Legacy VTK file of the C-alpha trace (Angstrom):
# vtk DataFile Version 3.0
C-alpha trace
ASCII
DATASET POLYDATA
POINTS 447 float
80.281 12.387 -19.873
77.444 14.515 -21.171
76.391 17.614 -19.201
72.710 18.706 -19.282
72.031 22.412 -19.157
68.882 23.515 -17.272
67.162 26.544 -18.767
67.284 29.714 -16.713
63.481 30.007 -16.443
63.273 26.565 -14.819
66.021 27.479 -12.394
64.167 30.659 -11.437
60.886 28.773 -10.919
62.638 26.155 -8.769
64.242 28.867 -6.662
60.888 30.554 -6.090
59.278 27.273 -4.994
62.170 26.570 -2.611
61.889 30.046 -1.135
58.134 29.607 -0.688
58.641 26.353 1.196
60.892 27.947 3.822
59.500 31.455 3.841
57.102 32.705 6.525
53.530 33.530 5.608
54.278 37.235 5.848
57.108 36.861 3.359
55.056 35.003 0.780
53.617 38.211 -0.638
57.061 39.177 -1.865
57.519 35.807 -3.566
53.988 35.399 -4.956
52.217 38.742 -5.393
48.594 38.657 -4.144
45.882 39.108 -6.765
43.695 41.714 -5.070
40.784 41.171 -7.461
40.752 37.424 -6.815
40.790 38.055 -3.061
37.789 40.413 -3.340
35.841 37.812 -5.351
36.618 35.138 -2.756
35.427 37.331 0.124
32.228 38.301 -1.716
31.454 34.649 -2.491
31.967 33.722 1.165
29.685 36.527 2.357
26.989 35.526 -0.125
27.224 31.906 1.003
27.078 32.645 4.724
24.751 35.622 4.841
22.944 35.601 1.513
19.551 35.018 3.133
19.939 37.839 5.653
17.987 41.002 5.128
19.556 44.249 6.274
17.725 46.024 9.060
15.844 49.118 8.016
17.565 52.288 9.250
15.574 54.308 11.736
15.009 57.804 10.324
16.425 60.566 12.447
13.998 63.241 13.532
14.351 66.536 11.774
14.888 69.734 13.640
11.282 70.707 13.041
9.877 67.468 14.440
12.358 67.472 17.319
11.283 70.929 18.379
7.651 69.792 18.373
6.435 72.691 16.214
5.032 70.527 13.412
1.395 69.413 13.494
0.760 65.698 14.212
0.012 63.506 11.210
-3.582 62.235 10.890
-4.143 58.568 11.783
-5.132 57.651 8.222
-1.843 58.892 6.841
0.131 56.884 9.415
-1.425 53.506 8.656
0.319 52.824 5.340
3.826 53.897 6.421
3.527 51.821 9.581
2.421 48.815 7.566
5.482 49.157 5.384
7.792 49.366 8.367
8.947 46.154 9.919
8.394 45.010 13.465
11.113 44.746 16.066
11.741 40.997 15.676
15.290 40.155 14.705
14.915 36.640 13.290
12.431 35.353 10.735
11.972 32.200 8.724
12.027 32.410 5.002
11.049 29.539 2.697
13.014 29.031 -0.489
11.725 27.454 -3.659
13.418 24.185 -2.765
11.240 23.996 0.389
14.210 24.571 2.699
13.488 26.738 5.711
15.971 29.545 6.254
16.343 31.576 9.420
16.884 35.159 8.323
17.522 38.396 10.123
14.627 40.680 9.432
11.777 42.514 11.083
8.646 40.880 9.768
8.292 37.926 12.079
4.686 37.195 13.159
4.017 36.702 16.821
3.511 33.089 17.840
2.430 33.542 21.431
-1.367 33.226 21.237
-3.155 33.562 24.543
-4.938 30.249 25.102
-8.673 29.934 25.444
-9.781 28.686 28.845
-11.282 25.184 28.888
-12.777 23.304 31.792
-10.908 20.146 32.826
-12.385 16.785 31.875
-13.193 13.914 34.195
-14.252 10.290 33.869
-17.988 9.893 33.541
-18.541 6.187 32.857
-16.654 2.924 32.264
-18.312 0.439 29.893
-17.345 -3.233 29.922
-18.422 -5.973 27.546
-15.619 -6.669 25.102
-13.252 -9.539 25.853
-10.341 -8.127 23.838
-8.597 -4.835 23.201
-11.055 -2.218 21.931
-9.527 -0.838 18.725
-12.074 1.479 17.055
-15.137 3.652 17.632
-17.722 5.558 15.593
-20.644 7.710 16.774
-23.963 7.757 14.929
-25.140 11.078 13.479
-28.258 10.912 15.680
-25.956 10.979 18.754
-28.039 8.206 20.349
-25.655 5.258 19.944
-22.114 4.372 18.967
-20.257 1.302 17.692
-16.933 -0.218 18.726
-14.694 -2.862 17.181
-12.461 -5.138 19.212
-9.781 -7.793 19.170
-12.484 -10.260 20.279
-13.619 -10.163 16.587
-16.972 -8.534 17.399
-18.651 -5.199 16.787
-20.817 -3.922 19.609
-23.415 -1.172 19.501
-23.987 0.803 22.691
-26.550 3.299 23.919
-24.705 6.590 24.379
-26.878 7.932 27.196
-26.886 4.858 29.417
-23.886 2.865 28.193
-26.028 -0.255 27.812
-25.216 -2.852 25.142
-27.816 -2.896 22.363
-26.404 -5.289 19.776
-23.409 -7.512 18.977
-22.419 -8.181 15.366
-20.238 -11.197 14.543
-18.640 -12.146 11.242
-14.991 -11.145 11.346
-12.448 -13.879 12.046
-9.735 -11.546 13.343
-9.362 -8.197 15.164
-11.775 -5.478 14.033
-9.495 -2.484 13.481
-11.931 0.110 12.164
-15.636 0.970 12.103
-17.480 3.786 10.306
-21.188 4.676 10.482
-22.802 6.261 7.433
-24.598 9.564 8.045
-26.797 9.137 4.946
-27.562 5.404 4.891
-28.488 2.787 7.538
-25.053 1.216 7.027
-22.091 0.404 9.200
-18.714 -0.461 7.696
-16.028 -2.508 9.418
-12.481 -3.546 8.548
-10.203 -6.070 10.201
-6.925 -7.898 10.227
-8.650 -10.735 8.323
-8.318 -8.535 5.180
-12.085 -8.125 5.109
-14.095 -4.956 4.507
-17.740 -5.482 5.382
-20.910 -3.446 4.860
-23.583 -4.089 7.500
-27.257 -3.215 6.990
-28.438 -2.022 10.404
-32.065 -2.644 9.530
-31.454 -6.367 9.191
-28.146 -6.579 11.140
-26.552 -8.604 8.356
-23.621 -8.191 6.004
-24.915 -7.140 2.588
-21.578 -6.495 0.821
-17.942 -7.458 1.195
-15.122 -5.610 -0.528
-12.173 -7.725 -1.658
-8.774 -6.459 -2.766
-6.482 -5.812 0.174
-3.562 -8.192 0.425
-3.054 -7.845 4.164
-4.805 -6.700 7.325
-6.962 -3.582 6.980
-6.254 -1.035 9.731
-8.494 1.957 9.094
-11.537 3.170 7.156
-13.349 6.441 6.507
-16.492 7.487 4.662
-16.699 10.427 2.314
-19.146 13.006 3.731
-20.977 13.702 0.452
-20.164 10.828 -1.926
-21.000 7.121 -1.674
-17.337 6.282 -1.290
-15.426 4.294 1.323
-11.663 4.597 1.764
-9.670 1.903 3.559
-6.001 1.697 4.563
-4.064 -1.504 5.134
-0.783 -3.165 5.979
-0.175 -3.769 2.272
0.929 -0.085 2.051
-2.085 0.966 0.006
-5.310 2.843 0.521
-8.226 1.726 -1.593
-11.266 3.701 -2.706
-14.517 1.733 -3.010
-17.935 2.474 -4.465
-20.015 1.366 -1.509
-23.054 0.572 -3.696
-21.457 -1.681 -6.308
-18.395 -3.035 -4.407
-16.266 -1.702 -7.275
-12.717 -0.652 -6.495
-12.419 2.885 -7.827
-8.735 3.574 -7.055
-5.720 1.949 -5.481
-3.815 4.776 -3.813
-0.204 3.613 -4.001
2.852 5.487 -2.829
3.336 4.678 0.834
6.111 2.236 1.697
4.593 0.968 4.944
1.270 0.387 6.678
-1.435 2.989 6.053
-2.623 3.501 9.629
-5.028 6.447 9.351
-7.384 7.959 6.760
-9.389 11.168 6.704
-12.048 12.049 4.125
-13.505 15.522 3.629
-15.771 17.267 1.152
-13.140 19.767 -0.065
-9.669 19.219 -1.480
-7.728 17.283 -0.489
-10.657 14.898 -0.202
-8.491 12.006 1.004
-5.561 12.266 3.449
-3.568 9.243 4.606
-0.962 8.770 7.336
1.479 5.898 7.318
4.098 4.087 9.353
6.607 5.287 6.752
6.476 8.673 8.586
4.756 10.496 5.718
1.349 12.039 5.098
-0.098 12.021 1.598
-2.847 14.212 0.214
-4.682 12.641 -2.726
-6.604 13.849 -5.753
-9.749 11.741 -5.545
-10.638 12.213 -9.211
-7.370 10.807 -10.577
-6.234 8.691 -7.649
-2.821 10.355 -7.623
-0.792 11.996 -4.902
-1.154 15.760 -4.650
1.266 16.409 -1.782
3.697 14.378 0.295
4.430 15.753 3.773
7.685 14.501 5.275
7.930 16.597 8.445
7.335 13.671 10.805
10.311 11.458 11.628
8.296 8.567 13.093
5.182 6.642 12.136
1.984 8.659 11.697
-0.768 6.728 13.466
-3.514 9.324 13.831
-5.194 12.017 11.731
-8.131 14.251 12.597
-9.714 17.184 10.744
-11.068 20.259 12.469
-14.896 20.338 12.360
-15.050 24.043 11.448
-11.634 25.104 10.156
-9.853 24.166 6.948
-7.096 22.415 8.922
-6.174 19.001 10.284
-3.747 17.464 12.769
-1.451 14.454 12.650
-0.083 12.459 15.567
3.238 10.620 15.826
5.716 9.764 18.585
7.828 12.788 17.688
5.081 15.440 17.752
1.541 16.470 16.937
1.516 18.744 13.916
-1.151 21.045 12.497
-1.566 21.512 8.738
-3.445 23.929 6.498
-5.527 22.687 3.576
-5.494 22.415 0.612
-1.738 22.481 0.065
-0.623 20.906 3.325
1.157 23.998 4.665
2.716 23.299 8.049
1.279 25.632 10.690
2.635 24.630 14.089
3.679 21.877 16.475
1.594 20.873 19.456
4.164 19.687 21.986
3.823 17.945 25.285
2.717 14.386 24.575
5.908 12.352 24.880
4.510 8.985 23.880
3.354 7.011 20.867
0.159 8.873 19.852
-2.431 6.356 18.716
-5.503 8.563 18.526
-6.599 12.186 18.114
-9.948 13.924 18.534
-11.095 17.546 18.314
-14.410 19.279 18.916
-15.903 22.585 17.814
-14.825 24.206 21.105
-11.173 23.862 20.004
-10.312 21.108 22.468
-7.714 18.764 20.970
-7.220 15.422 22.728
-4.480 12.869 22.144
-4.300 9.313 23.444
-1.034 7.501 23.961
0.184 3.936 23.849
1.064 4.207 27.539
-2.445 5.198 28.589
-1.701 8.911 28.770
-4.400 11.401 27.835
-3.531 15.012 26.924
-5.933 17.909 26.424
-4.776 20.918 24.387
-6.146 24.268 23.336
-6.223 24.054 19.538
-5.209 27.649 18.773
-2.277 28.018 21.121
-1.196 24.419 21.733
-1.504 24.955 25.487
-1.714 21.630 27.357
-4.357 22.460 29.942
-4.808 18.932 31.318
-2.840 15.683 31.508
-3.941 12.396 33.000
-3.375 8.654 32.788
-6.143 6.184 32.235
-6.739 3.882 35.188
-6.451 0.205 34.280
-9.529 -1.725 35.345
-9.284 -4.616 37.842
-8.300 -7.879 36.193
-6.107 -6.205 33.549
-2.343 -5.904 33.470
-0.730 -2.523 34.062
0.758 -2.806 30.575
-2.762 -2.909 29.143
-3.239 0.823 29.476
-3.023 1.906 25.832
-5.632 4.159 24.287
-6.250 2.942 20.739
-9.106 5.112 19.464
-11.217 8.058 20.524
-14.007 10.268 19.242
-16.202 13.093 20.511
-19.938 12.708 20.330
-21.886 14.922 17.914
-22.211 17.709 20.495
-18.536 17.670 21.477
-19.397 17.436 25.177
-18.547 13.760 25.675
-15.362 11.967 24.719
-15.293 8.216 24.065
-11.986 6.369 24.403
-11.255 2.744 23.459
-8.581 1.101 25.553
-6.408 -1.976 25.928
-7.974 -2.971 29.261
-11.004 -4.104 27.229
-13.132 -1.157 28.365
-14.698 1.897 26.826
-14.491 5.101 28.863
-16.675 8.175 28.505
-15.354 11.555 29.664
-17.028 14.926 30.118
-16.156 18.412 31.299
-16.184 19.151 35.002
-19.285 21.355 35.505
-17.926 22.742 38.789
-14.663 24.036 37.316
-14.032 27.733 36.652
-11.165 29.991 35.694
-10.585 30.716 39.377
-10.299 27.068 40.401
-8.316 26.029 37.315
-6.423 29.084 36.016
-4.273 29.114 32.886
-0.588 28.448 33.601
1.032 31.409 31.835
4.522 30.067 32.541
3.714 27.018 30.441
2.299 29.279 27.718
5.597 31.191 27.519
7.542 27.920 27.490
5.410 26.632 24.576
6.093 29.855 22.677
9.835 29.352 23.099
9.565 25.763 21.902
7.680 26.808 18.797
10.348 29.384 18.044
12.889 26.562 17.748
11.046 24.804 14.892
LINES 1 448
447 0 1 2 3 4 5 6 7 8 9 10 11 12 13 14 15 16 17 18 19 20 21 22 23 24 25 26 27 28 29 30 31 32 33 34 35 36 37 38 39 40 41 42 43 44 45 46 47 48 49 50 51 52 53 54 55 56 57 58 59 60 61 62 63 64 65 66 67 68 69 70 71 72 73 74 75 76 77 78 79 80 81 82 83 84 85 86 87 88 89 90 91 92 93 94 95 96 97 98 99 100 101 102 103 104 105 106 107 108 109 110 111 112 113 114 115 116 117 118 119 120 121 122 123 124 125 126 127 128 129 130 131 132 133 134 135 136 137 138 139 140 141 142 143 144 145 146 147 148 149 150 151 152 153 154 155 156 157 158 159 160 161 162 163 164 165 166 167 168 169 170 171 172 173 174 175 176 177 178 179 180 181 182 183 184 185 186 187 188 189 190 191 192 193 194 195 196 197 198 199 200 201 202 203 204 205 206 207 208 209 210 211 212 213 214 215 216 217 218 219 220 221 222 223 224 225 226 227 228 229 230 231 232 233 234 235 236 237 238 239 240 241 242 243 244 245 246 247 248 249 250 251 252 253 254 255 256 257 258 259 260 261 262 263 264 265 266 267 268 269 270 271 272 273 274 275 276 277 278 279 280 281 282 283 284 285 286 287 288 289 290 291 292 293 294 295 296 297 298 299 300 301 302 303 304 305 306 307 308 309 310 311 312 313 314 315 316 317 318 319 320 321 322 323 324 325 326 327 328 329 330 331 332 333 334 335 336 337 338 339 340 341 342 343 344 345 346 347 348 349 350 351 352 353 354 355 356 357 358 359 360 361 362 363 364 365 366 367 368 369 370 371 372 373 374 375 376 377 378 379 380 381 382 383 384 385 386 387 388 389 390 391 392 393 394 395 396 397 398 399 400 401 402 403 404 405 406 407 408 409 410 411 412 413 414 415 416 417 418 419 420 421 422 423 424 425 426 427 428 429 430 431 432 433 434 435 436 437 438 439 440 441 442 443 444 445 446
């Protein structure tokens, strides 16, 4: 029988492993000596991972004996401005954006204040109800003269109304399906309409006839917008594209591809980004009109973006979705703030030069906000007209008139409603709810 001899170093290693298995944690240091340098590196790596984004608070300088005794002369105001600017404020938490666009909450003292005192606005009330359509009213556009406006409906017609009296002036027929969008040119006697029949039509309002049709969309067209300075029409459709048309020649200039779902809203403006689209894929895209390529993709929304509106005087715009209303800064699409309070599917947005932001919901709810602060100063529900179901309370489109003093809403009860400010209201009769203002500030701090 052959005997195998185990080397001494193997026996020693086996003994150490056996001792480690049955030894207490406090006794392990005697078996396996701790590498102090490795432990320091591990602790430093953990601190950097957990608190790498934190900024240390600036130490408060202790007063010297001379300043404490009050014998020194006070510093002039001019010499205090720069040191005070370099000091940080008393806020303890700030948000810091990294290069990978991830938002980090950091401990520092430079946080800007978010609680803006809201501007007082008079409450709005119903002025007139206009009937005439026999289907859901899906779109509206106001003429630059502020004398008339046009609406498109599920009854396949376009109707032109007198703004002052609400009387029907003209009915245009030609679509074979729901008219989802209308746009009136400010520089030509033209009206453009789009519908679920895939058609894009150009109407000459001097002859009340279609003079051009634009072909290219593969599915229903949901929205349209005119460029304010160029002879360009932009349309968005269920085929996940937005198309740019030369309105004079019917030529298709660009096919704006990139969305993965219906393009539900389009905004055109004279400055970059000249075209902005919102989609049911929950994204907003800003486009370079010259090349037809995407400049920026905004993915902050988590649900379908159904409404876009640009501010008439600022370089900003707002987007509406069931999760929130968000405000963005042009040209790079920087997120500015959330406007909270409308807990419904937001189908339409409108804003006037007095900083009144209005949102219309799929449940017939109407919310009025102060643009600067996001303060919801009025909430109401549209009243369904007799003969309509209670479920037919959705607000599908809205727009202010050219003066911003009248609001036109298009609704599922087949009516058009015109709203105006209450002339008898004052700050005493309708004061600002400061408790709600503080609550809004806390909500914004969480985003």
